Steps between C-alpha positions, in 0.01 A plus 500: 500500500487514119703237319567453131552188293371340180184306401418173675252238386255580783494875425221538233208547746695766695614675177135509392417652843762771455365581152143524631611738769702731270359798313606414143226693318209389284718313248605236758292185547306497822441288692828321419516123547776241513350329193528823292862549608578139413365538147663834419821481705614187678423254216717683241790281380750778571372577853798546732414498867815696584365791290182530708622690809276487806475712817370321812377620834468184702269264311361778276638604163495882509632561153670355194695609191543295186822515291484351151642492147372493149580284195807502277487619134377161380238488775629154582658556845542769769735789452645615831674811365186711572309440819201665665315517829145430383314608811565607857191413707478607864167538688465760775766454774671728747830434320358497147751738347799315642355166380443632148849643474667180629296274270595713197867503598501122542326458164769715332772295669348178364478641149864609509608164640335332198694729268265791429679807375180696453252524792137599432180531700167363376407233250439521127387242242867424428621498856402295799225274374301491825170652632322502162132514598581603857634852455485759227213384279543368147879503522786589729534883519785564747371662818167675445420858599206339686760342734670823610640357820692233310628756251630698794708199620700511178529880486622506860778254405623731222332335202409717202237458229614271213167465321136597526227256396144608421207281598237533231135376497226485245137408585361283221129589525396607155850455351518489121819460302592816300393488133721671246658419167818357652313277745275371221802419286671308786179302565480394134869393491532318833349233725462528878567181697395459865702249704416414860781358706761539225834323516746716695779624275786525754600358837436840658149526348417149619634568851316831544165415335440135578192479717330808355230504229701626202349588162695595188355683204705445183471707183602303191542601140542308176623142536429528875803726556493636856474878492447568871352369823349631824495306829218547755414340835221516754684692783404259770464502794525882509212570258267287705593686819410822318172361378600548134482278195843627399748381242863612484704566190847373569681569176472583128752366251502626143765367263766765456465583132121526542490758778332841452257350248190507722526133594529550874200727513290257291614194701424657838165644387382163368615328819309753709187445293529123544557529877207737541279241325618241752410711802817690586404836648845666529837453335819620671849538366827658613725723288839653581477876473792524257302303238290780347392282205333249731344773713359659185362169371315428829376859528343467152323182614350682806735390778547732797769518763389381844836474688875518449781280626865580554800277445779623725877473463763503776 
């Protein structure tokens, strides 16, 4: 008989077994281990065992769903007004569909009990804060098209598409930064700083990126005024499982009044050149499809779409 409850301290090995047995697509870490789950999930300061719903068939875990929340506006605490079911993972089972549907329903009930007025499906950089380096690639892209069975769980429950996220990659072999008059002018007027393991700027950034190899490129102008920054990391352990020396671009921040002046293109191009010199073979980033400016920027730098993810809404 299938029973349902929440996470227990002795569950990690059986959760890893369920993950290994499920068909989650090429963007999911395999083989999964308890240690990888501990680093990316259970050790997070906001981990709530009641939000990790588990299906059991005797001593086996035959599926799980993870309900979670993102940060408030100050990125200093959780905001429970918007909740999401990050993943629904069920390996082959004669009652697979029923297990998936019940796990999702229980995840929704938990989110509502905590106060969520908006119910989503899938994780994003600003929602959930788990599974970075275990699923999705350089960032958290909702539920990927390469995980069609999991997408179907949400569609079957009546969820609709809230956002589409493009997964973009750029091989760095032979990469050279573009050379034009604007780029030369920016180079003459700015300084590029490279900071390994930079101080985290908010509680949310510290909670979600502590334990990963973070690098920040800062572009500074006269009197060391910060013009913009770009944060990269080494996409571990996923990149190792793919056999790639891959770096992920997490975010670009350009100061508001300086946007649309070519600074983002210059900053990213210089960072890619530096990463290529250090041995990175591929850079990956994720962009929401309703951000045409970012899509155009990365297209100009030679990035190509390799997958898409969907964030669902109930």
